[in-house]
N, C-alpha and C positions, 0 to 999 in steps of 0.2 A: 359428425354425418358423414357417412361414408360416400364414396365417389363411385358411381356406376358407370356402365360403358356409355349410356346415355348423357350422363351430367359431366362426363369427362370432356365433352365438348365447349363446355365453359372454359375450361383449361387451355384448350386450343385457341380461343379468342384471346386470353390473357398472354400466351407464349410470346409473339412479338414483343409487346409490351415490356413483359419481364427479362426478355432476351436484351432489349435495347437498354434496360437499367443494368445489365451484368448478372442477372440472376443466374446462379449454376457455374458461374466464371471467376473472374479473380477482380473483379470491379470493387474497390474500397469506396468508391461512393454510394454504392447501394445503402440505404437506410439499416442500422444495426450492423454495418460491416458485409462481407460476402455472405450470399444464400447458399444453403446447402437443400435441396428440395428432395426429401425422403418419402417415398411410397411404402407404406406398411400395411397389413392386414390385421383384422382384429381376431386373431386365434392366438392361442397359448404357446408362444415360444419366446425365445431369448430376448428378442429385439424388443419386447414390452417391457422388458427389465431395462433396459438401456433408454427406453424414451421415458419411462416412470421416474427413474433415478436423475435424469436430466444429465446422462454421462457424456455425451457430445457436447453439451452447451457448456459443460464446466471444462471438458479438454479443448475446446475451440470457441475461446471466450470474444474473439474477433470475428467470428461468422455468425451468421443468423440461420438457425436450424429450424426448417418448415416441415413439420409431420403432416402428410395427407393420408386418412384413412381410403383404401379401396375394396372394393367387395369382390374382386377376383383378378386373376393374372389376365384374362383378356383386356380388361378395362386399363390395366397398368399398362399393357403393350400399346394399346391406343393413346395414352399419355406420354409414351417414349416417343413414339410417331409424331406427337404433335409439338415434341421439344418441352414439356410440361414439368417433366422430373429428371433428377439426376442419377438416383440409386433407389433400389426396389427390392422388397422381399417378394419373391414369385416363386410359383412351383414349377417342376421339371417339365411339363408338359408344354405350359405356355411359354416356357423360355424356348423349348426346343422348336416350336413353332417361329417364334420371334426370329430364330437364327435361319428361317429357311423363306425362300420367295412364297408369297409375296411381298411379305414384312421385312425380310432382311433390315433387323433392328441392329444398329451399331453400339451392342452393348457385350460386355464380359462377364462370365460367371467369376465372382471372386471368393465364394467361400460356400461351403453348404451348411446350412441352419440345421437342417434335421432330414433324416429318413422317416417317412410318413408312414405310420401304423394304422391301428384303428381309430384314430381320430378322424379320418375319413370313413364312410360307409355307406352303404345300399340300404335302406330302411322302406319298408311298407307299412301301410296301414294295418292295425288287425282286422279290422273291420271287412278290409278286402278279401280276405280267405286265402291270399297267395302265400305259398311256403317255400318256394324256389323259384331262381331265376327264370325257367322256363315258363313260369305262372304268369310273367309280365306280359307275355304275348296278348295284343288287343289293348294292355292298358296304358295307364297316362303316367309318365315318371319325368319328374323336374330334376335339371342338372344345370349348372352352370358351364354353358358352352366355352370351348377351348382352355378348362381347368384340368386340374390334376385329378379332379374328380370324375370329369366327361371322359379324360382319357381311360381311368379306372371303369368307369361304367361299361365303356366300348369293349375293353378287356374281358369282362367279366360275361359280357353276353358272347363273345368270342368263345371263351372257354366253354360256356353252357350250351355252345350251339344255337345261339337264338340270332336271327336277323334282326338288327336294328330297327330295319324298315318296319318290322312288325310289331312294334312299340312306339305309342306316341311319345316323343322326346319335347320337351318343354324347356325352353332355356329361360332359366330364372336365375337371379343373384340370391345369394343364401337368405336374406330378409324376406324376401318375395316369396323364396319357397317356403318358410315358417307360416306367411301368410295364407298360402294357397291351402297348405297342409290344414291349418287350422278352420278353412270355409270347406273343405272336403272336394278341392277342384282337382286334387293329383292322388293317384294311387300309391304313389312313393316317390323316392328322391335319393340321388347320391349328392351327400355334402358333406362339409367338414364342421368340426366344434366351433362356436357355442350352438348353432342351431341344431346340429344334429344331436346333441343331448336333449335338445327339447322335443325333437321326433321319435327319439326312443322312449320316450316317456308313456307313449300309446301306440308304439310300433314295432314291428320285428325286424329284426336285422338277419339280411341275407347273405352279405359277405361284406370284407372291408378291404383296405389298401394292405395291411398286413398279411392277410391270405394270399390276396393277388402277388404281392412281390415274392412270396414263398413260392408262387408258381410261376415267376419268371417276369412280371409286370411290375417292378419296384416303381415308386414314384419318390419325389424329393422336393426339398425347399432349399431355394438358394437366396443369396444376395447377388443381385446384377448391378452394374453400373455402366454407365454410358462411358465408350471407350475415350474419347474425345476430355471427358470430366476427369475420369482417372489419370489421364496423362497429365493434366494439368494442375492436379488437387491431389498430389500424392501425401501430402500431410492429412488431409481429410480422411482418404481412404485408410490410411495407417491407424488412424484415431477409431473409427468406424470398426476395424478389424480387432483391435485389439479390446475395444469395448464388447463386442459379439462373442470373441471367444472367452473373455472372462465371464460374461453370462451363461455360454454354454457350461462352462466348468461348474458355474454355481449351480446349474440344474441338477448336476450330479451330487454336489457337497453340501448344498444349501436350498434344497428344493422349495423350502416353504416360503423362506424370503422370497424367492422369484414367484412362487404360486402367488403371495401378497401383492406383489407389484402388478402381475396379471390378471389378479381379481379386480384390482382399483381400475386397469385400462378397459377391461370387457363388461365390467359390472356383473360380476359374478362373485358367490361365495370363494373364501380360500380354498375349501375342500373340493368344490368343483373346478377350479384353477388346478389344482394339485392333480386331480384326476385327468385332467385334460393335457398336462404336462407329461404324464407317465404313459400316452398313448403313442408317444413316437421316439425315436431313437436318435441320441445326439452325439456327435462326433467333435471332438475339438479340433484345433488347426493341426496340431502336431498328428494325430490320428487320420487327419483327412489328407496328408502325403502320402499315405500309404497305396499299394497297388490297387485296392478296391476303390479307390476315390481318384484324387487329382495325380498321385504319384509325383515323379520327378521329371527335370529336364531329361535326364539320362534314362529313365525308365517311366515313362507315361503311365498313368493308370487307366483304369476301367471307364472313368466318368464320361469322357468324350464318346465311347463307343457306346455307351448308355443312353446319351443324349441322341445320339443317331439314330440308335434302334426306336427309340420313341419319336423320333422325326418320320422314320420309315413307316411306324404303325398309323401314325398319323396322315401320311401320304396313301396308305391303302384305305383309310378312311374317307379321303379326298378332302382332308381338312388343312393340308398344304400342297401347292402346286408341285414341287420337286424337293429333293433332298441332295443337300450339297455333299462333298466327300468328306471323309474323317477329318482331312487336315483343317478344313474349315472349322469343325467343332472344338478341334484341338487349340486353333489358334483362338477361341472365345473362350478359353480358360486362362485365368490368371489365379495361379496357386495363393493362398496366403502362404506366410513364411514359417508358420509352424512355432 
């Protein structure tokens, strides 16, 4: 069962108890050893291979790895604020929002898991008769608010010259989007796989995140870690990064092995999982130290600038209170070793 922004409140209630027991810290008295609380999302990516094969559990036998599925980056940010998780898979838009007021979440971006391609898209019902983005005026479109899909939808409106206020936007998590689509409650949605694949069976795709990236508004998927946790648990972070880098490389060299793991985790066929994996761009840790991403200490890359540009867009849309300076975003980056 995935955690939504509503059900994440139950994690808040448990957080003080967990903290008292040393969860996410270094307490050896916690049952099963030190606990590492990982927030993941059920879409095709390298981290599902790590989870499926128990790589962390084997690398850290004296730790207890707790995996919790979340429906969106917004719910993950809420869980970070409640002290309920240590490490998470999250999109660039909610990550940028998390680094801005009013959230100001003390986490760090420690790796790039993928550049989002057409695994996120804007789809409308065929029966709606809508053939372009301008045709959404007066219609009802669902999207998980504060997600990369939400950011991309607003960017699509901006590029098409559509005032977001002229469209009825509905804040729904992916599974609820699928249910609303099947009931006929919405005309369209901007969402990611695997729900996207279901909608596309009887829908028309108007644009996707690959096209929007080419037009200047890219979206990314990161691993973020609580700064305090990263500083106190360098061994855990090293094992995580080694596992995910290996998994990213396997997507390129052994895609079917990864697809088989993803299929088991999301309940899809191997062919569907393979198709979903091919919809994004994967950059291993050595490549992430290039100028287009993290860069180096002597020559910072463009990633901090991209995050700040995302934050500025969110500020223009009144989704964050203000935008910190570039130094704040650079300080939030902790480049993998490559």
